[in-house]
N, C-alpha and C positions, 0 to 999 in steps of 0.2 A: 874545650876547645884548643885547639891545636894550633898553635902560632908558627908560623913559618917565616924566620927572621925578620918579626916584628909586622908582618903582612897578612892582611886578613883575605879570606879568600871567598867564592862565592859560595862554595861547598861549607864553607863553616858557618854562614849566616842562616843557610837551610838547617844545619844540625841543632842552631841555638834556636831557631824557630821550632822543630818538633820537639827539642828538652821543654821550651816553654809549655807549648801545647800539653804536653804530658804532665808538666806540674799541676797547670791548670785543671786539669779533667779529674788528677787525683784530689784535689783540695775541694773539687765538687763531691768527689764521691766521700770523701771524709767527714764533710757535713752531712749527707745525706745519713749515713751510715751512723753517723754519732747523734744525729736528731730521733729521739723517742718516736716520734710522731710516725714520721715515714719509717721508722724501721720495724714499728710495730705491722703498720698495714703494708707495709712495701709496696705502696705507689706514690706515686707523685700526688699529692694533694691538690696543688694547684690545676694539675691537670684534670683531677677531676670535677674539682668546683667547676671548671671552664667547660666540662662537658656536661655538667648538670643544667648550667646557665643555658646552654645550647639547645639542650633538651628542653627545658621550659620554654624558653624565645620558639622552639619548633612547634610545641605543643600548643601555647598562645596563638601562635600564628595560624594552626589547624582549627582550634576553636573557632578564632575571629572567620575563617572562611567559612567551616558549616554553618556559623551563625548566619553570616552574608547568602549562603546558598537555601538558607532556611525562608531568609525575607525575600529572595528572589523566588524560588518555588511558590511561595504562599502570595505573592505578588502577581505571578501571572498565570494561578488557578483562580483567583478573582477574576481576573482578566479575562479568562477564559467563561467563566461562570456567567460573565456578562455577556461576553459575546453571544454565548449561547441564548441565554434570553432575550437577545435581542433578534437573533434569527429566529427563535421560535414565536416571539411577536410579530414578527416581518411576515411569518409563512402564516401565522392566522389571520393577519390582516390581509394579504392577498387571497386567500381562499373566502375570506368573506365577500370582497370586493368581485370576485370571479362568480361567487353565487349570485351577488346581487343584479350584475351584468345579466347572467344567465335569465333571471326570472324576471326582470324587468326590462332588457334590452331586445333578447332575441328570440325568437318567436321556436317554435319546437323542430320545425322542418329546415330551420335554417343552422342548426348545433353541429358539431362535428360528429358526435356519436349517433345522429338521427341515422346515419345507414344500418348502424346495429340494432336499431329499437323501431325501426320502421316495421307497422301492424300489418302492410300489404307486400311486404317483400318478396314471399313466396309467389304470392299472384301476379306481381309485377316481373320476376325474376324472369331470364330465360331459361330452356332446362339446359342439362350437362352438355347435351347436343341436341340439333335439329335431326340430322340424318348421319348418313355414313360419309358422305363428302362435305362436312360440316367443314368450313376454312378455320375454324376454331380449334379442330383436332390437331393434337401434335403426336410426333413421333413417339415420345414417351410418356404420354398423356393417360394411358391406359383407361380410355373410354370406351374402345371397341373390342368387344370379345365375343369367340365363338359360339355358336348358338344363338347369338342376341338379334332378334329382329323386330325393328324400329316400325317398319312399314307393315307391321302383323293386321292391322285394321283394314290399312287400304288392301291388302294382298287377298284376305277374308274378303273384304266388299266387291273387286273383281270378280274371285273367283266365282262367289254367287251372282253376280253380273252373267259370268260365262255360264255357267250352268243353267241357269233360266233361259240365254238366249239358246243354248242346244236344248234345251226340252222345250222350248218354241217350235225348233228347228223338227223336232220329231215330232211333235203334236199337227204341224203345216204337215210332214212329210207323209204321216198317216191317213191324214185327211185328204192327200192327194191321191192315195193308194185306193 
């Protein structure tokens, strides 16, 4: 520390602070070097012990968290099983009620499935088409095909009538001659 005519300057205070800090660091270093335990391991034991405690704390926290998760999952699984059994019971009860209603309160021809199981369905149903000008036929209905003749029987009957009329006319003509 330099004194200029008995006056301390700001630079002198800074130099003094740096010198004190160096002395303090050197003293801490001597303690570490001279301590057998620290010198042999080469580590800061307090820091290691603190790290071990932190690790044990984290492990205990994780273990507690895992335990709580297992409890929660067991609880939700039990709730899910309970809810599933309730749903199954409700389904069974509803099915029994429907069956009871159908057997005791609903006649066969009033059931929703009656059209599917009706014994005289084919007998009472309309054919796919009645004639070529059927209004139920659509453009893309694929119900009129080339070579198909719905009026075949009627045409044969008309032809037979015409043929008989022609034959009768010929017979009359021969009688007239």
